[in-house]
C-alpha positions, -999 to +999 in steps of 0.1 A: +394-339-785+387-321-752+389-351-729+427-351-726+442-316-726+480-316-719+480-279-709+460-286-678+482-315-669+513-295-673+498-266-652+489-291-625+525-306-626+540-271-624+518-262-594+526-295-576+564-289-583+560-254-567+543-269-537+570-295-532+598-270-536+581-246-511+580-274-485+618-280-490+625-242-488+605-239-456+623-269-440+656-252-449+645-220-432+632-238-402+666-255-398+687-225-404+703-227-369+706-265-367+742-276-366+751-300-393+720-294-414+726-294-451+705-271-473+683-291-498+666-282-530+646-298-558+657-296-594+640-269-616+608-279-633+624-276-667+651-301-657+626-326-642+605-327-674+633-323-700+630-352-726+668-353-730+678-347-694+666-380-681+633-366-668+599-373-681+590-364-717+565-337-724+543-360-746+525-391-734+520-419-759+493-436-738+473-431-707+493-431-675+526-423-690+531-389-676+503-377-654+476-403-659+456-421-632+486-442-620+513-416-623+527-399-593+546-366-591+576-374-569+604-349-569+638-359-557+652-338-529+689-335-529+716-315-510+723-282-526+757-285-543+763-247-543+758-243-505+788-235-484+788-248-448+794-226-418+818-237-391+790-255-373+783-275-405+750-257-414+748-247-451+715-228-450+717-191-460+685-173-453+690-148-482+692-177-507+661-194-492+642-161-494+651-158-531+640-194-536+607-187-519+601-158-543+610-180-572+585-207-560+558-180-556+563-169-592+562-205-604+530-211-586+515-179-600+526-189-635+509-223-631+476-206-620+479-181-649+483-209-674+454-227-660+431-197-660+441-187-695+435-222-708+401-222-692+393-188-708+403-202-742+382-233-737+352-213-726+356-191-756+358-221-779+325-234-766+308-200-768+307-191-731+325-163-714 
């Protein structure tokens, strides 16, 4: 019963997604003055793992389907379709990237809160606090 808890896998996936998105945001900010650089982003976590949206399903039917030993969390980095290019061809807006960085921080904090809360429930269930 306790050897395969999906809540921990999802919290791990959420934290990995936040880390990958933070890397993309930092690359965008580092290239804010590079002529011809196109702003990039990663799809939201809910879109990546939506069962109907072509992403991975939330339930695994056997080991390795979602986040098992052989599964990897690769997130596709794509050009931001909403970005408007400057005359020099750069489409990075620092204000947008700062808002994305805050969103990523919140996502990472949410993943940690889910993980900590799940540990508390598990400890309570086995009689330890």
